[in-house]
N, C-alpha and C positions, 0 to 999 in steps of 0.2 A: 504493500500500500504506500509506504513512504520509505525513505532511505535508511531510517534507523531500525527497520523491522528485520527480524531474523526468523529462521524456522529450523525445527529439528524433529527427528523421530524419537519418541520417548520410549516406545516399546512395541513389540509385535509378537504375536503367537499364531496359532492355527486359525486362519480366517479372521484375524484381528490385527488392526494397526492403529496406533495412537500417536498423534503428532501435535505440534504446537507451533503457532505463528504469533509473534508478538514483538514487543520492544522492551529495552531495558527499563526496569521500574514498574512494569505491569505486574500486578500481584498474581503470581502463579507458582505453585510448589509441587514437587513430586517426592515420593518416598518409595523405596523398593525393599521388600522383605521376601527373599526367595523368589518364588514365581508370582508373588503379589505385587502389583504396581498400584500405588495410590496417587491420584492426581487431584489437586484442588485448584480450580479456576476461580479467581476472585479472592475474597478475604473473609475469614471469621475474625471479627475484631477483638483484639487483645490476645490472640493466640496464633502460634505458628502451627504448621502441619505436624511437627514433631510433638507438640503438646497434645495433639489429638490422636496420636498413633495407637495408643492402647484401645481406645473406643472404636476407631475405624477398623482396626484389624479384628476386633470383636464382631463388628457388623459383617465383615468378610467371612469370618468363621461360621456365623449363623447362616449366611447366604449359601455357603457350600454344603450345608446340611439340607438335603432335599426336603422340601415340604415345609420348611420353617417360614412362618409369617414374619416379614421384616417391618411391617408398617409401624407397630408400636415402638420397636427399637429405634427406627429412624426418627420417629416423631419425638421420642425422648431426647435424642441428640439435638434436633432442631430447636426444641424448647430450651435446652441448656446453653446453646451457643448462638450468639447474635452475629449475623453477617449477610453479605451479598455474595453468594457462592453457588457453585455446583461441584459435586465430588464424583469421581469415577474410580471404581475399584476394578482392576483388570486381573483375571486369572490367566496369566500368559501360557501356562501349560495346557489348559483346556481350550483356550481361545474364547472364554466367556467374559462378560462384563456386567457390572452393576453401577447404575447411575442414579443419583438423586440430587435435587436442587433445594434451595431454601423455600420456605412455605409461600412466599410471595412471588417467587419466580423472578427475582430482581435482575438476573442476567438472562438476556434473550438466548434461547437455544432452540434448534430446529431438528426435526427428525424426518428423514427421507426413507421410504421403503420402496425403492425402485432399483432393480439390479443389485440387490443386497440391502444392507442397513447402514445408514450414515447418520451420525449425530454430530452436529457442529454448532459452535457459537456464531458462525458466520453464514448467513444465508447465501452470500455471494460465492462462498467456497462450494456449497452444494450445487448451486446453479451452474458454475463452471465445470464441476466434476461430471454432472449429469446432462450437459448441454445437448447431447444428441438424443436424449430420451425425455426431454421436458414436454409436459402437456399442460396447457392452460386450464385453470379451473374457472369456468364461466361464472359460477355462483360467487366465487371469491372476488372476481373482477367486478361483478355487479355491486356487491356489498362495499367494495373499496370506493367505487364511484359515488355510492350513496352516502357513505360515512367517512371516507378517507382512511379506513382500515378494514381488513377482512374480518368477518364474524367468527367467533369461536376459535378453533385451532386452525382455521383455514389460512393459507397464504394465497398467492396469485397462481399457484401451480398445484395440480393434482398430485397426490402421493407425497407431498412435502407439507408438514404441519408444524406449527409453533407449539412447543411443549409448555404446558401450564406449570405453575408453581406447586410445590408440595407433592411431587410425583416421584415414584420409583420406577425405573426401567431396568429390566433384567434381560440381557442378551445371552441366550443359552442355546448352544447347538444350532446356531444359525437362525433361531427364532427370537422374537421379542415379546416380552410380557410386561404389562403396565398395571400399576396400582397406585391409588391416591393414599398418601399417608396423612394428609391434612385436609380438613373440611372447613370452608369458610361459611359461616351462617351469621349474617349481619343482623338477624332478628334476635340473637341471644344477647340479653342486656343484663347488666348488674345494677342493683338498686342503690345508686349513689345520688342523694338528693341535693347535696351541697355543691354549688358551682365552685366555690372556693376550694373545697377538698379535692375535687376533680382536677382543677387547675394546678394545685400544688403537686399532686401526684404526677401529672403530665410534665410539669416543669422539671421535677427531679429525674424522671425517666429521660427527658430530652437532653438534659445536661450530661447525664451519664452516657447516653448514646454518643454524643459528640466527643466526650472525653475519650471513650474507647477508640473512636475513629482517629482522633488526633494522635493518640499513643501508638496506633498501629503503623503510622507512617512518619516516624520521628524526623527523618531527613528531608521530607518533602516541604516545598513551599505551599502554604495554605492560601488558596485563592477562593474568594467568595463572589459569585455572580449576584450582584446587588441591584435590585430593581426598585421601583417606587411602591412595591406592594408590601404586604405584612409578613410574608413567609421568609423571604431573605433577611428582612429586618430582624425577625426572631432569631435567626442564626447569628447575625452580627451581635445581638445582645447576649446570646449564649457565649460567644467568643469573648466578649468583654468580661463576663462573669468568671470565665475559666482562665482569663489572662492569656488567651491565644494570640500569637502574632500572626496577622493575616493581611492580605492585600485585596481590597474590594475592587471589582471591575464592573463597569456598566457599559452597555452598548447602546448606540443610537442607530436605529435602522435608517436606511437611505430615504424612505418616505417621510420620516419624522413622526411616525405614529406614536412612538413612545417618548416623545419630547417631554411630556409631563413627568414620566418616570425619572428622567435625568434630573429634573429639578428636585424631586423628593429624595432621590438616592444621594445627591450631593449634600442635601441638608442633613440626612441621617448620618452620612459618613463624617460630615463636619462636626456634628454634635458628639460623635464618638471619637473625634480627634484622629481620624484615619481617612484622609481624602481619597475618594474613589478615582480610579483610572478610567477615563472615557475612551472607548474604542468606537470609532465611526465606521459603520458597515458600508461596503460597496453595494450597488444595486445587484440584483440577481445576475449571476454570470453563468454562461453556458458551461464553462469548464467546472465550476463548483457544482452545478446541477448534475453533471455527468459523474463527478467524483462521488457525490452522495449516493447515486444509484449504484455505483460500483461497491461502495462500502456497505450499504444496507439492503441491497437487492430489492428495492421498492417498498420497504416496510417503514421507512421514515420519509414522509412525502416531501417533494422538492421545494415546497415553501420554506422549509428549514435549511435550504442549501446556503443561505447567507450566514448561517452559524458556522459553516466551514471556515469562512474568513475570520470570524470572532475567535474560534478555537485556535486557529493557526497563529493569529496575532498574539494571543495569550502565551502560547508556547514560545514564540519569538522573543517576547519581552521578559518572560520569567523563567525560561529554561525548561529542561526535560522532566525534572522531578517535581511534579505538581500533584497536590490533592485538590480537586476542584469541587467546591460545595455549591449546591443549589437548594432553593427553598421549595422544590417541586412538591406539589400536592398538599401543602398545608391548608390551602383554601378549599380542599374537598374533604379533608379528614376532620378538621375542627369545627367548621360551621354546620348549621342545619341546612341541608340541601332541599329546596322546595320541589314539589311535584303537584301537578294540577289535581284539585279535589274532584274533578269530573271523571277521573280514572276510576272505574268501578269493576273492571274485569281485565283479564290478560289481553283481550283484543283491544280494549281501550288503551292499555299501557303500550302495546306494540305501536298503535297509531300515534300516540303521544311521542314516543321515542323517535319514530321516523320523521314526523313533521318537525319536531324540535331540533333534530340534529342532522337532517339530510343536507347534502351538498348539491347533488343533482336530484331532481324530482323523480318520482317513481316512473312516470311516463317517459322521461328522458332516458333513464337507465334502460328501460325496456327497448326503446328505439335504438340505442347505441349497442346494446349487448344481446338483445333478443330474450333476456331472462324476464320471466313473468314476475312483476313486483309481488304477487301473492306468494311466490316461492320464498322470497326474502322475508316477508312478513311471517310466513309459517315457520321459517328457521328461527327467527327471533322469538316467536311464541313458544316453540319447543324448548329453547334455551331457558326462557323465563320459567316455564313449567318445571324444569329439572332443577332449578335452584332450590336449595333447602329451606329458604325463608318461607314463612306462611303468608305474611302480609304483602300486598302489592307494592307498598312503599319500599319495603326492604328488598324486594326483587328489583325494583327500579334502581335503588342505590347499588345493588350488586352489579347490575349491568353497567351503570355509569362508571363505577370504579374499576371493575375487573375487565371490562371490555374497552370502553372509550379511554379512560385515563391511563390504564396500564399499557394499552397498545401505543398510545401516543408518547406517554412519559418514559416508559422503559426502553422503547426503541430509540427515543431521543437521547437518553443517557448512554446507551450503547454507542451511538454516534460519537458522543464526547469521548468515550473510552478508546476510540481509535487514536486519540491524541494523548490522553492522560486519564488517571483514575477519577471517576465522577461519583460523588457521594450525595445522598439525599436523606438527611437525618429524620425527616418526618416519616420515612419508611422504615425506621427502626421497628423490628417486629413487635417489641414490647409496647412501643408508643402507639403503633397502628392498632394493635389488638385492644389496648386499653381504650383508646379514643373511640373506636368503632363499637365498643361494648356499652358506651354511655347512652342513656336515653335521650331522645331528640329534644325534649323540653329544656335540657341543660344547655344545648347548643343554639337554641333559637335566639334570633336578634344578635348573634355574635357575642352572647354573654360569656361563653366559655373562652372564646378566643381573646376577648377583651381582658378577662381576668388573667389568662395565661401570659399575655404580653406585659400586663401591669406587674406581675410577679417577677418577670425577667428584668424589667427596667421601666418604672413609671414615668420617667422623664420623656421618653420618646413616644409614648402612646398617643399623645395629642397631635402628632404630625399627621397630615392627611395621607390617606391611601390614594395613590395616583389615579387609579381607575374610577374612584368615586368622586374625588375632589374635596373630601372631608374626612376627618379622623374617625376611628372606630368608636370613640367616646361620644361622638355627636348624636343628637336626637334624630338627625336625618337618617340614621341607620334604620330606625323603626319605620319611617316613611318609605324608605327604599324597599324594605322587605314587604311592606304592605302593597306597594305598587307592583312589585314582582309577582305577588300572589294574584293580584287582579289580572295581570297580563297572562299568567300561566293558565288561567281558565280558558284562554283563547289561543291555543297553540299556533294556529295559522297566522293570526295577527302578530304574535310574538316572533315567529319566523320571518314575517314580512319586515318587521321593524329591525330585526337583527340584520337582515339583508340590505336594507335601504338606509338605515340611520347610523348603525355602528361604524365609526370612523376607521375601525381596524379592517373593514371589508374593502380593502384597496382594490381598485381596478387595475388590471394589467394592460398598459397601453404602449409598452415598449415594442416598437415595430419589429426589432430583431428577434425578440422572444416569441411574438405572435407568428412570425414567419417560420421560426424554428419549430413551433408546435405544428403548423400546417405541413411542413416538410416531413415531420415524423409520421404524420397520418398517411402520407403518400408513399414513403420509400420502404416501409417495412413489410415484408411478406408475413411475418408472424403477427403483426398488428392487424393486417387485413383478414387474418383467419379468425380473429376474436372480436373485432369491433366493426360495426357497420360505418365505414369511413364517410359515406355520403350523408348519413344521418348525423354523425358527429359534427361534420362541417356545417350542416344546416343549422343545428342548434347553436353552434359557436358563432356563426355569422349573424345571428339575430342580436348579439350583444354588442353594445357600444363600450368596449373595454370590458375585459373579463374579470370577474371576481377572483381574487388570489386563490381561494379555496378550490374553486372549480378548475381554474387553470392548473393548479398544483396536482389535483386528484387525477385528471385525465392525462397530464404529461408524465406523471410518475408511472402510470400503467404503461403508457406507450414506450417510454425510455427503458423500462425494465425488460420488456419483450424485445426491443431493438438490441439492447446490450447482451442479453443472455440467450435469446431464442432464435435470432436470425443466424442462419448457418450460411457462411459465405465460402 
């Protein structure tokens, strides 16, 4: 990928090969005991692989005993150790392997069952390896155009799927067996009545999680991606409490959409006595777009390609050994997330999710891909029905977090990790589990988040949140939540306002990029086999400047198939 990357073979046995590609400083450890090879990709914070040797070899011993259920043993391990990781135990003599990841699936990993079995952290590796045998998944493509991510375990290709968190995979005698060792039920709640008590507990867990992460990379420069929001501000406050030396960095996008973020981020960093470094991003560049497709195989949509410039510039300024902290998903974990009160059934919920979050409308998706929108709705309905939660609200929350946020967030973090290790403390397992177990009434009107921030540092709580234009302590928060409730009763109107009022819905008017998109529609044999080019052009020609989300979704699909499926 880049000049500092290297690769090596770690081990091989009968019908089994294990290799690694990475760069100096990427957290990756191996341990060999006889015919047992132990591989850890990522990090269990506060521990080295040698610290875990006894327990991991114990898991391997149980695995080798035919018929032993591993789910309880692996779950006990995951409950004891905090981290973003996947572990692979290889029996080199027999050519068998055992894989498990952390309960949230923090590191993206993909499984291909075509011409053998391939497990890889890189989608691009699988696509290059299987280039001559790739088959598009029309349903995956259709859902990508609708939501900017494929549903469930789908990717854009048949026979290649994304592995969920909390999973055990056993590769035995050329076969693969899968079991879940962790179940997420967001309807399970603990009876904590005091907002103050909940906030105190979360503060202590948060500080401990960050402390473990800092101690795990003692020689790294700590970089914080500081925005005008509350989530990165919380991390900055935790750094202050823990006396962590860090460098805040803030980006300004080419369109200037996040200009207000710059003002607030500068004010936050000034009050903390640690001025932020401003990085001004270039407009979308074709070379960065193509690089993101190469790195992520279409699973981080190309609207994010400007981040390549941001990450590259951080590395140029601060060196190779970096721990990069983001406030990802604090805004979904700590507040109460509203749903329309008109949702009374699974069918209502499916309709709400589609109308609220679609990029291309159902009819447009049908005309471009030929997939019946009812098939996508049925797939979403089946997913919701299979979730363990009883209430429609908690099924909604499960979809929003584990589908939409995890797909976007985790793939985005993995994009960062092609440059340096990326950490999101709000996804500490203990923090996430505790926060999601709290009853919704504690989170309403941002009461919990407000108390949480006040306990970290009361001095900064009165600074505005850039997206709102007022602080979390303002009474305007209550009015904002009420207006949101009113609008959410009318999802079509809400979607219309999102599309036409939200300033972040920038139109793509760069002639070079529009021409690039049109040329991609024409020149690819793979594209013409999966997309109705005439209909796509017809839909796009009706727009006076294309919304970024629509531009990004369709171009991501096109470029992925051009890059990996066109055989020349």
